Gaussian input, Z-matrix of N, CA and C with variables (Angstrom, degrees):
# hf/3-21g

backbone

0 1
 N
 C     1     B1
 C     2     B2     1     A1
 N     3     B3     2     A2     1     D1
 C     4     B4     3     A3     2     D2
 C     5     B5     4     A4     3     D3
 N     6     B6     5     A5     4     D4
 C     7     B7     6     A6     5     D5
 C     8     B8     7     A7     6     D6
 N     9     B9     8     A8     7     D7
 C    10    B10     9     A9     8     D8
 C    11    B11    10    A10     9     D9
 N    12    B12    11    A11    10    D10
 C    13    B13    12    A12    11    D11
 C    14    B14    13    A13    12    D12
 N    15    B15    14    A14    13    D13
 C    16    B16    15    A15    14    D14
 C    17    B17    16    A16    15    D15
 N    18    B18    17    A17    16    D16
 C    19    B19    18    A18    17    D17
 C    20    B20    19    A19    18    D18
 N    21    B21    20    A20    19    D19
 C    22    B22    21    A21    20    D20
 C    23    B23    22    A22    21    D21
 N    24    B24    23    A23    22    D22
 C    25    B25    24    A24    23    D23
 C    26    B26    25    A25    24    D24
 N    27    B27    26    A26    25    D25
 C    28    B28    27    A27    26    D26
 C    29    B29    28    A28    27    D27
 N    30    B30    29    A29    28    D28
 C    31    B31    30    A30    29    D29
 C    32    B32    31    A31    30    D30
 N    33    B33    32    A32    31    D31
 C    34    B34    33    A33    32    D32
 C    35    B35    34    A34    33    D33
 N    36    B36    35    A35    34    D34
 C    37    B37    36    A36    35    D35
 C    38    B38    37    A37    36    D36
 N    39    B39    38    A38    37    D37
 C    40    B40    39    A39    38    D38
 C    41    B41    40    A40    39    D39
 N    42    B42    41    A41    40    D40
 C    43    B43    42    A42    41    D41
 C    44    B44    43    A43    42    D42
 N    45    B45    44    A44    43    D43
 C    46    B46    45    A45    44    D44
 C    47    B47    46    A46    45    D45
 N    48    B48    47    A47    46    D46
 C    49    B49    48    A48    47    D47
 C    50    B50    49    A49    48    D48
 N    51    B51    50    A50    49    D49
 C    52    B52    51    A51    50    D50
 C    53    B53    52    A52    51    D51
 N    54    B54    53    A53    52    D52
 C    55    B55    54    A54    53    D53
 C    56    B56    55    A55    54    D54
 N    57    B57    56    A56    55    D55
 C    58    B58    57    A57    56    D56
 C    59    B59    58    A58    57    D57
 N    60    B60    59    A59    58    D58
 C    61    B61    60    A60    59    D59
 C    62    B62    61    A61    60    D60
 N    63    B63    62    A62    61    D61
 C    64    B64    63    A63    62    D62
 C    65    B65    64    A64    63    D63
 N    66    B66    65    A65    64    D64
 C    67    B67    66    A66    65    D65
 C    68    B68    67    A67    66    D66
 N    69    B69    68    A68    67    D67
 C    70    B70    69    A69    68    D68
 C    71    B71    70    A70    69    D69
 N    72    B72    71    A71    70    D70
 C    73    B73    72    A72    71    D71
 C    74    B74    73    A73    72    D72
 N    75    B75    74    A74    73    D73
 C    76    B76    75    A75    74    D74
 C    77    B77    76    A76    75    D75
 N    78    B78    77    A77    76    D76
 C    79    B79    78    A78    77    D77
 C    80    B80    79    A79    78    D78
 N    81    B81    80    A80    79    D79
 C    82    B82    81    A81    80    D80
 C    83    B83    82    A82    81    D81
 N    84    B84    83    A83    82    D82
 C    85    B85    84    A84    83    D83
 C    86    B86    85    A85    84    D84
 N    87    B87    86    A86    85    D85
 C    88    B88    87    A87    86    D86
 C    89    B89    88    A88    87    D87
 N    90    B90    89    A89    88    D88
 C    91    B91    90    A90    89    D89
 C    92    B92    91    A91    90    D90
 N    93    B93    92    A92    91    D91
 C    94    B94    93    A93    92    D92
 C    95    B95    94    A94    93    D93
 N    96    B96    95    A95    94    D94
 C    97    B97    96    A96    95    D95
 C    98    B98    97    A97    96    D96
 N    99    B99    98    A98    97    D97
 C   100   B100    99    A99    98    D98
 C   101   B101   100   A100    99    D99
 N   102   B102   101   A101   100   D100
 C   103   B103   102   A102   101   D101
 C   104   B104   103   A103   102   D102
 N   105   B105   104   A104   103   D103
 C   106   B106   105   A105   104   D104
 C   107   B107   106   A106   105   D105
 N   108   B108   107   A107   106   D106
 C   109   B109   108   A108   107   D107
 C   110   B110   109   A109   108   D108
 N   111   B111   110   A110   109   D109
 C   112   B112   111   A111   110   D110
 C   113   B113   112   A112   111   D111
 N   114   B114   113   A113   112   D112
 C   115   B115   114   A114   113   D113
 C   116   B116   115   A115   114   D114
 N   117   B117   116   A116   115   D115
 C   118   B118   117   A117   116   D116
 C   119   B119   118   A118   117   D117
 N   120   B120   119   A119   118   D118
 C   121   B121   120   A120   119   D119
 C   122   B122   121   A121   120   D120
 N   123   B123   122   A122   121   D121
 C   124   B124   123   A123   122   D122
 C   125   B125   124   A124   123   D123
 N   126   B126   125   A125   124   D124
 C   127   B127   126   A126   125   D125
 C   128   B128   127   A127   126   D126
 N   129   B129   128   A128   127   D127
 C   130   B130   129   A129   128   D128
 C   131   B131   130   A130   129   D129
 N   132   B132   131   A131   130   D130
 C   133   B133   132   A132   131   D131
 C   134   B134   133   A133   132   D132
 N   135   B135   134   A134   133   D133
 C   136   B136   135   A135   134   D134
 C   137   B137   136   A136   135   D135
 N   138   B138   137   A137   136   D136
 C   139   B139   138   A138   137   D137
 C   140   B140   139   A139   138   D138
 N   141   B141   140   A140   139   D139
 C   142   B142   141   A141   140   D140
 C   143   B143   142   A142   141   D141
 N   144   B144   143   A143   142   D142
 C   145   B145   144   A144   143   D143
 C   146   B146   145   A145   144   D144
 N   147   B147   146   A146   145   D145
 C   148   B148   147   A147   146   D146
 C   149   B149   148   A148   147   D147
 N   150   B150   149   A149   148   D148
 C   151   B151   150   A150   149   D149
 C   152   B152   151   A151   150   D150
 N   153   B153   152   A152   151   D151
 C   154   B154   153   A153   152   D152
 C   155   B155   154   A154   153   D153
 N   156   B156   155   A155   154   D154
 C   157   B157   156   A156   155   D155
 C   158   B158   157   A157   156   D156
 N   159   B159   158   A158   157   D157
 C   160   B160   159   A159   158   D158
 C   161   B161   160   A160   159   D159
 N   162   B162   161   A161   160   D160
 C   163   B163   162   A162   161   D161
 C   164   B164   163   A163   162   D162
 N   165   B165   164   A164   163   D163
 C   166   B166   165   A165   164   D164
 C   167   B167   166   A166   165   D165
 N   168   B168   167   A167   166   D166
 C   169   B169   168   A168   167   D167
 C   170   B170   169   A169   168   D168
 N   171   B171   170   A170   169   D169
 C   172   B172   171   A171   170   D170
 C   173   B173   172   A172   171   D171
 N   174   B174   173   A173   172   D172
 C   175   B175   174   A174   173   D173
 C   176   B176   175   A175   174   D174
 N   177   B177   176   A176   175   D175
 C   178   B178   177   A177   176   D176
 C   179   B179   178   A178   177   D177
 N   180   B180   179   A179   178   D178
 C   181   B181   180   A180   179   D179
 C   182   B182   181   A181   180   D180
 N   183   B183   182   A182   181   D181
 C   184   B184   183   A183   182   D182
 C   185   B185   184   A184   183   D183
 N   186   B186   185   A185   184   D184
 C   187   B187   186   A186   185   D185
 C   188   B188   187   A187   186   D186
 N   189   B189   188   A188   187   D187
 C   190   B190   189   A189   188   D188
 C   191   B191   190   A190   189   D189
 N   192   B192   191   A191   190   D190
 C   193   B193   192   A192   191   D191
 C   194   B194   193   A193   192   D192
 N   195   B195   194   A194   193   D193
 C   196   B196   195   A195   194   D194
 C   197   B197   196   A196   195   D195
 N   198   B198   197   A197   196   D196
 C   199   B199   198   A198   197   D197
 C   200   B200   199   A199   198   D198
 N   201   B201   200   A200   199   D199
 C   202   B202   201   A201   200   D200
 C   203   B203   202   A202   201   D201
 N   204   B204   203   A203   202   D202
 C   205   B205   204   A204   203   D203
 C   206   B206   205   A205   204   D204
 N   207   B207   206   A206   205   D205
 C   208   B208   207   A207   206   D206
 C   209   B209   208   A208   207   D207

   B1=1.4542
   B2=1.5225
   B3=1.3039
   B4=1.4511
   B5=1.5338
   B6=1.3182
   B7=1.4683
   B8=1.5283
   B9=1.3173
   B10=1.4667
   B11=1.5270
   B12=1.3088
   B13=1.4558
   B14=1.5330
   B15=1.3145
   B16=1.4605
   B17=1.5344
   B18=1.3315
   B19=1.4718
   B20=1.5278
   B21=1.3265
   B22=1.4742
   B23=1.5284
   B24=1.3246
   B25=1.4635
   B26=1.5299
   B27=1.3233
   B28=1.4627
   B29=1.5245
   B30=1.3148
   B31=1.4718
   B32=1.5259
   B33=1.3083
   B34=1.4554
   B35=1.5312
   B36=1.3216
   B37=1.4639
   B38=1.5263
   B39=1.3120
   B40=1.4635
   B41=1.5308
   B42=1.3170
   B43=1.4724
   B44=1.5267
   B45=1.3159
   B46=1.4655
   B47=1.5248
   B48=1.3149
   B49=1.4645
   B50=1.5250
   B51=1.3084
   B52=1.4648
   B53=1.5287
   B54=1.3147
   B55=1.4628
   B56=1.5198
   B57=1.3095
   B58=1.4627
   B59=1.5319
   B60=1.3270
   B61=1.4634
   B62=1.5284
   B63=1.3197
   B64=1.4693
   B65=1.5269
   B66=1.3239
   B67=1.4631
   B68=1.5270
   B69=1.3317
   B70=1.4646
   B71=1.5270
   B72=1.3084
   B73=1.4666
   B74=1.5252
   B75=1.3158
   B76=1.4759
   B77=1.5210
   B78=1.3189
   B79=1.4532
   B80=1.5246
   B81=1.3110
   B82=1.4706
   B83=1.5247
   B84=1.3225
   B85=1.4697
   B86=1.5276
   B87=1.3144
   B88=1.4625
   B89=1.5275
   B90=1.3134
   B91=1.4662
   B92=1.5265
   B93=1.3169
   B94=1.4651
   B95=1.5268
   B96=1.3203
   B97=1.4700
   B98=1.5243
   B99=1.3239
   B100=1.4584
   B101=1.5263
   B102=1.3230
   B103=1.4648
   B104=1.5255
   B105=1.3200
   B106=1.4667
   B107=1.5223
   B108=1.3279
   B109=1.4647
   B110=1.5244
   B111=1.3251
   B112=1.4564
   B113=1.5162
   B114=1.3011
   B115=1.4652
   B116=1.5282
   B117=1.3254
   B118=1.4702
   B119=1.5313
   B120=1.3085
   B121=1.4691
   B122=1.5269
   B123=1.3178
   B124=1.4712
   B125=1.5243
   B126=1.3185
   B127=1.4657
   B128=1.5274
   B129=1.3264
   B130=1.4662
   B131=1.5249
   B132=1.3306
   B133=1.4704
   B134=1.5272
   B135=1.3128
   B136=1.4673
   B137=1.5260
   B138=1.3247
   B139=1.4660
   B140=1.5207
   B141=1.3280
   B142=1.4657
   B143=1.5286
   B144=1.3039
   B145=1.4700
   B146=1.5271
   B147=1.3284
   B148=1.4701
   B149=1.5233
   B150=1.3311
   B151=1.4663
   B152=1.5323
   B153=1.3289
   B154=1.4641
   B155=1.5276
   B156=1.3255
   B157=1.4639
   B158=1.5172
   B159=1.3104
   B160=1.4637
   B161=1.5203
   B162=1.3201
   B163=1.4627
   B164=1.5291
   B165=1.3080
   B166=1.4689
   B167=1.5264
   B168=1.3165
   B169=1.4682
   B170=1.5274
   B171=1.3277
   B172=1.4666
   B173=1.5264
   B174=1.3286
   B175=1.4659
   B176=1.5275
   B177=1.3347
   B178=1.4685
   B179=1.5249
   B180=1.3267
   B181=1.4601
   B182=1.5278
   B183=1.3345
   B184=1.4648
   B185=1.5226
   B186=1.3282
   B187=1.4630
   B188=1.5269
   B189=1.3218
   B190=1.4666
   B191=1.5273
   B192=1.3151
   B193=1.4630
   B194=1.5221
   B195=1.3224
   B196=1.4708
   B197=1.5195
   B198=1.3231
   B199=1.4702
   B200=1.5134
   B201=1.3221
   B202=1.4674
   B203=1.5274
   B204=1.3199
   B205=1.4613
   B206=1.5224
   B207=1.3190
   B208=1.4890
   B209=1.5143
   A1=109.32
   A2=115.40
   A3=117.85
   A4=110.38
   A5=115.54
   A6=120.73
   A7=112.24
   A8=117.66
   A9=119.25
   A10=111.07
   A11=115.86
   A12=119.39
   A13=110.22
   A14=117.01
   A15=120.41
   A16=110.98
   A17=117.10
   A18=119.94
   A19=110.98
   A20=116.25
   A21=119.36
   A22=110.47
   A23=116.25
   A24=120.32
   A25=110.39
   A26=116.02
   A27=120.37
   A28=110.64
   A29=117.22
   A30=120.73
   A31=110.21
   A32=116.79
   A33=120.61
   A34=110.69
   A35=116.51
   A36=119.84
   A37=110.33
   A38=117.07
   A39=120.54
   A40=111.13
   A41=116.98
   A42=120.58
   A43=110.61
   A44=116.50
   A45=120.21
   A46=110.56
   A47=116.61
   A48=120.90
   A49=110.53
   A50=116.90
   A51=120.29
   A52=110.63
   A53=117.12
   A54=119.82
   A55=111.31
   A56=117.07
   A57=120.33
   A58=110.58
   A59=117.38
   A60=120.52
   A61=110.92
   A62=116.79
   A63=120.80
   A64=109.63
   A65=117.35
   A66=120.90
   A67=111.45
   A68=115.99
   A69=120.61
   A70=110.13
   A71=116.81
   A72=120.19
   A73=111.29
   A74=117.27
   A75=120.69
   A76=111.05
   A77=116.23
   A78=119.42
   A79=110.88
   A80=117.61
   A81=120.16
   A82=111.10
   A83=117.14
   A84=120.99
   A85=109.68
   A86=117.01
   A87=121.00
   A88=110.30
   A89=116.54
   A90=120.73
   A91=110.34
   A92=116.62
   A93=120.45
   A94=111.18
   A95=116.73
   A96=120.56
   A97=111.53
   A98=116.80
   A99=119.78
   A100=110.71
   A101=115.81
   A102=120.08
   A103=111.27
   A104=116.52
   A105=120.73
   A106=112.51
   A107=116.84
   A108=118.97
   A109=111.92
   A110=115.54
   A111=120.34
   A112=116.18
   A113=117.36
   A114=120.62
   A115=110.37
   A116=116.68
   A117=119.79
   A118=111.32
   A119=114.78
   A120=119.97
   A121=112.32
   A122=117.59
   A123=120.25
   A124=112.89
   A125=116.75
   A126=119.86
   A127=111.29
   A128=116.50
   A129=120.40
   A130=110.68
   A131=116.36
   A132=119.52
   A133=110.96
   A134=117.18
   A135=120.25
   A136=110.45
   A137=115.98
   A138=120.09
   A139=110.19
   A140=116.38
   A141=120.58
   A142=110.38
   A143=116.93
   A144=120.28
   A145=111.10
   A146=116.45
   A147=120.04
   A148=110.60
   A149=116.73
   A150=120.30
   A151=110.65
   A152=116.70
   A153=120.15
   A154=111.18
   A155=117.09
   A156=120.22
   A157=111.66
   A158=115.95
   A159=120.66
   A160=110.65
   A161=116.31
   A162=120.45
   A163=110.96
   A164=116.74
   A165=120.17
   A166=111.48
   A167=116.57
   A168=119.83
   A169=110.76
   A170=116.45
   A171=119.72
   A172=110.91
   A173=116.84
   A174=120.27
   A175=111.47
   A176=116.96
   A177=119.82
   A178=110.66
   A179=115.93
   A180=119.61
   A181=110.71
   A182=116.69
   A183=119.79
   A184=110.73
   A185=117.69
   A186=120.90
   A187=111.14
   A188=117.06
   A189=120.16
   A190=110.68
   A191=116.61
   A192=119.95
   A193=109.97
   A194=116.07
   A195=119.64
   A196=111.20
   A197=116.52
   A198=120.07
   A199=111.57
   A200=116.68
   A201=120.59
   A202=109.90
   A203=116.55
   A204=120.04
   A205=113.33
   A206=116.64
   A207=120.32
   A208=111.96
   D1=148.39
   D2=178.22
   D3=-83.52
   D4=165.26
   D5=-176.28
   D6=-64.50
   D7=-32.30
   D8=178.59
   D9=-64.37
   D10=-41.44
   D11=178.69
   D12=-67.46
   D13=-40.20
   D14=177.60
   D15=-63.65
   D16=-37.40
   D17=177.13
   D18=-64.43
   D19=-37.29
   D20=176.13
   D21=-65.73
   D22=-41.10
   D23=176.85
   D24=-63.10
   D25=-38.96
   D26=178.28
   D27=-62.78
   D28=-43.53
   D29=178.69
   D30=-62.78
   D31=-42.06
   D32=179.57
   D33=-65.72
   D34=-42.59
   D35=178.33
   D36=-62.53
   D37=-39.86
   D38=178.70
   D39=-64.19
   D40=-38.13
   D41=176.44
   D42=-64.95
   D43=-41.79
   D44=178.48
   D45=-62.68
   D46=-41.26
   D47=178.82
   D48=-63.24
   D49=-45.22
   D50=-179.75
   D51=-60.89
   D52=-42.89
   D53=179.55
   D54=-67.14
   D55=-41.01
   D56=178.71
   D57=-63.60
   D58=-36.95
   D59=176.90
   D60=-63.13
   D61=-36.87
   D62=176.40
   D63=-64.17
   D64=-45.31
   D65=179.37
   D66=-60.28
   D67=-43.13
   D68=179.57
   D69=-62.75
   D70=-46.19
   D71=-179.61
   D72=-62.81
   D73=-44.43
   D74=178.91
   D75=-62.66
   D76=-40.99
   D77=-179.05
   D78=-65.45
   D79=-36.84
   D80=176.71
   D81=-63.43
   D82=-38.34
   D83=176.33
   D84=-63.60
   D85=-43.44
   D86=178.81
   D87=-59.92
   D88=-44.45
   D89=179.70
   D90=-61.50
   D91=-45.39
   D92=178.90
   D93=-60.02
   D94=-42.47
   D95=179.91
   D96=-66.19
   D97=-43.37
   D98=178.19
   D99=-60.97
   D100=-46.47
   D101=-179.45
   D102=-63.26
   D103=-37.70
   D104=-177.86
   D105=-63.93
   D106=-29.03
   D107=-179.58
   D108=-104.88
   D109=10.66
   D110=172.95
   D111=79.74
   D112=19.16
   D113=178.01
   D114=-90.83
   D115=156.03
   D116=178.98
   D117=-63.17
   D118=145.28
   D119=-179.33
   D120=-116.89
   D121=4.41
   D122=-174.56
   D123=-56.15
   D124=-50.06
   D125=-179.11
   D126=-66.01
   D127=-39.72
   D128=179.11
   D129=-65.27
   D130=-37.01
   D131=177.71
   D132=-68.50
   D133=-37.61
   D134=177.16
   D135=-64.53
   D136=-39.49
   D137=177.51
   D138=-64.89
   D139=-41.61
   D140=177.27
   D141=-59.56
   D142=-44.19
   D143=179.17
   D144=-60.29
   D145=-39.80
   D146=178.02
   D147=-65.28
   D148=-44.17
   D149=178.18
   D150=-61.48
   D151=-43.05
   D152=-179.72
   D153=-65.86
   D154=-37.17
   D155=176.51
   D156=-64.02
   D157=-41.05
   D158=177.42
   D159=-64.34
   D160=-43.50
   D161=177.62
   D162=-58.93
   D163=-44.10
   D164=178.83
   D165=-62.69
   D166=-38.96
   D167=177.89
   D168=-64.31
   D169=-42.81
   D170=177.17
   D171=-62.05
   D172=-40.10
   D173=179.97
   D174=-66.30
   D175=-38.84
   D176=176.20
   D177=-64.65
   D178=-40.44
   D179=179.01
   D180=-63.13
   D181=-43.73
   D182=177.53
   D183=-61.00
   D184=-40.27
   D185=178.60
   D186=-62.20
   D187=-37.89
   D188=177.50
   D189=-65.34
   D190=-41.48
   D191=178.90
   D192=-63.81
   D193=-43.51
   D194=178.99
   D195=-61.10
   D196=-37.30
   D197=178.32
   D198=-64.64
   D199=-37.85
   D200=177.93
   D201=-66.59
   D202=-38.49
   D203=-178.30
   D204=-75.73
   D205=-19.00
   D206=-177.20
   D207=-72.58

């Protein structure tokens, strides 16, 4: 792949990371609210773990793109 295409992939990966960070932050707020009113948080915590796993995958992908561009 050429560097221009890799730069586009990098921009897309960065957008995915930013969105995943928003999801993680929102989910943490949801967990805090559920806990504050005494509701179970098990499902919300599982969702948070999935969001965090996705975020980590996006970050690894961005690191691979950066390595190609280096």
